[in-house]
N, C-alpha and C positions, 0 to 999 in steps of 0.2 A: 738306151742307157750309156755313159760315157765310160763307163768303168772298164780296167785293167782286167787282163786274166788273170795277173796276180790277187788285186782286191775283191776280183769275183771269188776265184778258189779262198781268199782268207776268209770271205765272208760265209760261204757255203760249207765246207770242206769237214766242219762237226756236225751237219745233218747226216742223216740216214737214208739220203737222195741214192746216193751210188749204191745202195745195198739191196733196192727194191726189183722185183723181176719187170712190173710194168711202169710205165713212165707216160704219162698224161700230160702233153704239153699243147698249149695253144699256139697258133701262127697264124701272125698278123700278113695279111697278102697287098703289100701295100699298094702294088698296081691297081688293083680291084676293090682298094677298099672296104676289104673283107677278112672276117677270121675264120681259119677253119681248126680243126682239133686232129691233134697226132696222138695216136695208140701206141707204144713201142712196147713189146713182147719183146725183150732180150734174149729170153732163154732160147728162142723160136729164131731169132732173126727176122723180125716182121716188124714192119711199119702199117698200120691201117690210118687213114686218112678220112675224117668226116667235113664234107664240105655240103651245108644247108641250102646252096645254092644250087649243087652238081654243078658248079662250073666249068664250061666248055674249054677253058683255057688250062693247059696243064699246069699242076702244083709242082713238079718233080723239081724243079729251081728253087724251090722254096725250103729244100731237105735239104 
């Protein structure tokens, strides 16, 4: 989407997303044309990435 930061914040600030301990975020890897799933555990400062293809290419650049 071509939304600015202020537009994005205006449409999401009233939601409770920011208060959750766990975030589940789909990530589209454009180069591979493939989706992976990131699960963030905020209290533990952890990111777990699930890739059904167990990709050979590193995903670090996507996060």
